C-alpha positions, 0 to 999 in steps of 0.5 A: 602206098606202093603196090609193087609192079602189078599195083593195088586198087580198091583201098578202104581204111579202118581206124581202131584205137591208135591203129590205121588199117588199109584193106586193098585189092592186090593184083598179086595177093588178092585182098590184103590188110596192113596196119600202122600206128603212124599218126600221119598214115597218109604220108608217103614212106609210112611203115605198114605191117602185113596182117593178112594176105589172100583174104577170101581167096581160099573160099571165093576165088577171085575177089576185089572191092573190099568194104569194111565197117564196124558193128556199133553194137559190139566194140570188138566186131568188124565186118568186111564184104569182098566182091566175089567175081563173077558170081555171087557178088559180095560175100561177108567176113568177120573179125573180132580182132583186126590184128588177127585178120578175117574169117568167113561169116556164114 
């Protein structure tokens, strides 16, 4: 994946149905999430569509290190932890529709 001139780090992948999502630390837009339906999503040239930018930014400040997992007791619930730097550490977010992005979990 091409992260532009400033680059991307800390990518995590989630798959749901026929879609693959990558959640990535962008040095330009904090944490971003993009989606593709390409069955060979790992190949160079895959078309990704931006779902959300600046995930966690408006509340937590500078964030990185996204970690995502599915709630296995609820098919439509996903959790994302973003590392809030320098304090207080990982902060939780939630999604019940990955195509709409993430909300804060209090």
